[in-house]
C-alpha positions in Angstrom: 5.5 -46.5 60.4 6.7 -43.9 58.1 7.1 -41.2 61.0 9.2 -43.7 62.7 11.4 -44.2 59.7 11.7 -40.5 59.2 12.9 -40.1 62.8 15.3 -43.1 62.3 16.7 -41.4 59.4 17.1 -37.8 60.9 18.7 -39.4 63.9 21.1 -41.4 62.3 22.2 -38.4 60.2 22.6 -36.3 63.2 24.8 -39.1 64.6 27.0 -39.0 61.6 27.3 -35.1 61.7 28.0 -35.3 65.4 31.1 -37.7 65.0 32.7 -35.8 62.2 32.3 -32.9 64.0 34.1 -34.2 67.1 36.6 -35.9 65.0 37.1 -32.3 63.7 37.3 -30.6 67.1 39.5 -33.4 68.2 42.0 -32.3 65.2 41.9 -28.7 66.2 42.5 -29.0 70.1 45.0 -31.8 70.3 46.3 -32.6 66.9 49.2 -35.1 67.6 50.5 -33.3 70.7 49.5 -35.9 73.3 49.1 -39.7 72.4 47.1 -40.3 75.3 44.5 -37.2 74.8 44.5 -38.1 71.1 43.4 -41.7 71.8 41.0 -40.6 74.1 39.2 -38.0 71.8 39.3 -40.6 69.2 37.2 -43.1 71.4 34.8 -40.1 72.3 34.4 -39.0 68.6 33.5 -42.6 68.0 30.6 -42.7 70.6 27.9 -41.3 68.3 28.7 -43.9 65.8 28.5 -46.6 68.4 25.0 -45.2 69.2 24.0 -45.4 65.7 25.0 -49.2 65.4 23.6 -50.3 68.8 20.5 -48.3 68.8 19.6 -48.3 64.9 21.0 -51.2 62.8 21.1 -53.8 65.8 17.6 -52.9 67.2 16.3 -53.1 63.4 17.9 -56.5 62.9 16.5 -57.7 66.4 13.1 -56.4 65.2 13.4 -58.2 62.0 13.9 -61.5 63.8 11.1 -60.9 66.2 8.6 -60.3 63.3 9.9 -63.9 61.7 9.2 -65.4 64.9 5.8 -64.1 65.1 5.1 -64.5 61.4 6.3 -68.3 62.4 3.9 -68.5 65.4 1.2 -67.1 63.0 1.5 -69.8 60.4 1.5 -72.5 63.1 -1.9 -70.9 64.3 -3.3 -70.9 60.9 -2.4 -74.5 60.6 -3.9 -75.8 63.9 -7.1 -73.9 62.9 -7.8 -75.5 59.6 -7.0 -78.9 61.2 -8.9 -78.2 63.8 -12.2 -77.0 62.1 -11.4 -74.6 59.0 -11.2 -77.4 56.6 -14.4 -78.8 57.6 -16.1 -75.5 57.7 -14.9 -75.0 54.1 -16.3 -78.3 52.7 -19.8 -77.3 54.3 -19.7 -73.6 52.7 -18.1 -74.7 49.7 -20.9 -76.9 48.9 -23.5 -74.2 49.1 -21.4 -71.5 47.4 -22.0 -71.0 43.8 -18.9 -69.3 41.8 -19.4 -68.8 37.7 -17.0 -71.1 35.8 -14.8 -68.5 34.7 -14.0 -67.3 38.0 -13.7 -70.5 39.9 -11.0 -71.5 37.2 -8.7 -68.7 38.8 -9.0 -70.0 42.3 -8.8 -74.0 41.5 -5.8 -74.8 43.2 -3.4 -77.6 41.6 -0.7 -79.6 43.2 2.1 -77.7 41.0 1.4 -74.2 41.9 3.8 -71.8 42.5 4.1 -68.8 44.9 3.1 -66.6 41.6 0.0 -68.6 41.2 -1.4 -68.3 44.7 -0.7 -64.4 44.7 -2.8 -64.8 41.5 -5.4 -66.7 43.3 -5.4 -64.2 46.5 -5.9 -61.3 44.1 -8.7 -63.0 42.0 -10.4 -63.7 45.2 -11.2 -59.8 45.5 -13.0 -60.1 42.1 -15.1 -63.0 42.6 -19.0 -62.9 43.4 -20.4 -66.1 45.4 -23.9 -66.5 45.6 -25.0 -68.7 48.8 -27.7 -71.1 48.3 -28.1 -72.4 52.0 -31.0 -74.6 53.5 -32.5 -75.8 56.7 -29.8 -78.8 56.5 -26.8 -77.0 55.3 -27.6 -74.8 58.2 -28.2 -77.1 60.8 -24.7 -78.5 59.9 -22.9 -75.3 60.0 -24.6 -74.8 63.4 -23.5 -78.1 64.9 -19.8 -77.4 63.7 -19.6 -73.9 64.8 -21.3 -74.5 68.5 -18.9 -77.5 68.7 -15.8 -74.9 68.3 -17.1 -72.1 69.5 -14.8 -72.2 72.7 -11.7 -73.3 70.4 -12.5 -69.7 68.3 -12.7 -67.8 71.6 -9.4 -69.2 72.5 -7.9 -68.4 69.1 -9.3 -64.9 69.3 -7.8 -64.3 72.6 -4.3 -65.4 71.5 -2.1 -62.1 71.3 -0.1 -63.1 68.2 -3.4 -62.3 66.3 -3.2 -58.4 67.1 -0.7 -57.7 64.0 -2.8 -60.1 61.6 -6.1 -58.4 60.6 -7.0 -60.4 58.1 -6.7 -63.8 60.0 -8.8 -61.9 63.0 -11.1 -60.5 60.7 -12.1 -64.3 59.4 -12.3 -65.5 62.9 -14.9 -62.8 63.9 -16.8 -63.4 60.8 -17.0 -67.1 61.6 -17.9 -66.2 65.1 -20.5 -64.1 64.2 -22.2 -66.7 62.2 -22.1 -69.1 65.1 -23.8 -66.6 67.1 -26.6 -65.9 64.6 -27.2 -69.8 64.3 -26.8 -70.5 67.8 -29.9 -68.1 68.8 -32.5 -69.6 66.1 -33.9 -72.7 67.7 -36.1 -73.8 64.7 -34.0 -73.9 61.2 -37.0 -75.6 59.5 -39.4 -72.3 60.0 -37.4 -69.3 58.9 -38.6 -66.7 56.6 -37.0 -65.8 53.8 -36.0 -62.6 54.8 -33.9 -64.2 57.5 -32.7 -66.8 55.3 -31.3 -64.0 53.0 -29.5 -62.6 56.1 -27.9 -65.9 57.1 -26.7 -66.1 53.4 -24.9 -63.0 53.7 -23.4 -63.9 57.1 -22.2 -67.5 55.4 -20.7 -65.6 52.4 -18.7 -63.0 54.4 -17.4 -66.1 56.4 -16.7 -68.1 53.4 -15.0 -65.2 51.5 -12.5 -64.7 54.3 -12.1 -68.2 55.2 -11.3 -68.8 51.4 -8.7 -65.9 51.5 -6.9 -67.4 54.7 -6.9 -71.0 53.3 -4.9 -69.9 50.1 -2.5 -67.7 52.1 -2.1 -71.0 54.3 -1.4 -73.4 51.4 0.9 -70.7 50.2 3.2 -71.1 53.3 2.8 -75.2 53.3 4.1 -75.0 49.9 7.1 -72.9 50.3 7.7 -74.4 53.9 6.4 -77.7 54.6 6.0 -79.8 51.3 4.6 -82.9 53.1 2.0 -81.0 54.9 0.7 -79.3 51.5 0.8 -82.8 50.0 -1.6 -84.0 52.7 -3.6 -80.7 52.0 -3.6 -81.5 48.0 -4.8 -85.1 49.0 -7.9 -83.8 51.0 -8.6 -80.6 48.6 -12.2 -79.8 49.3 -12.4 -78.0 45.6 -11.3 -81.3 43.8 -13.8 -83.9 43.6 -11.6 -86.6 42.9 -9.0 -86.1 45.8 -8.2 -88.8 48.1 -5.9 -89.2 51.0 -4.9 -92.5 50.0 -1.7 -92.6 48.0 -2.0 -94.7 44.9 1.1 -94.5 43.3 
C-alpha cells in the first residue's frame, strides 16, 4: 500500500513538471505569433494534467466508492451470519465462559452506547482472559448447532467479499474448526480430561473471535440501522433481563 502511494506521488509530480515544461516550451517556440498553433500548443500542454486527473484523482474516487460498496456487502454478510447462527452460537459459548467482573464490565454493551464505547469494548477484548467450562451437554449443543450450520459456514467462507476482511474470515475458520473437532467425536460423554482441555481451547478461540465480530456488527447497526440495533439489544445474550417484547 505504501509503495503504491509513493508511486502515485512520484507519477503525479512528474506529470505536473511535464505540463509546466510543455507550457514553457510552447511560449518559447510560438509566443503569440500564430493563434492556431498557440491554441494547439496549449491543448497539448494540458494533456499531462488531464492524465493526472483521470488516472489518479478519478481512479482514487472510484476506489473509495468501490471500497464503500464492499464494506456495505460485508456488513450485510455479518448481519446474515449472526441472524442465521452467530447469536445462537454466542449464547451457548457465553453461558460456559467465565470472565472476571472487572473485565466483563468493559464489554457489557448498553443500548445507549456510542461509537467511542464500542471502540473501547473492542480494545478491551484484546486484554480479557476467558476460562471455558465445557461439559458433555454443552458440547452436544455446540455439536448439533455447528453440524446443522456447517454447509452455511462453508458457503460463507467461499464468498469473495471476505478476501479483504481477515478478522471475520478468521472467526469463521475458528468456528468451522470447532465444528470439525466435535463432528469427529462420536461419544462426548467419555472424553478424557486431556481432550476436554483441547476442546476448551478451541471453544475459547472461537468465542473470543466471535465476540469481537459481534461488537463490530453492533457498532455498524448502531450507526446505520437503529431499528435493527434495537432488536439486538432486546435479544442481548449478555443481558439476563432482555426480552424481545416491548412493554413500554
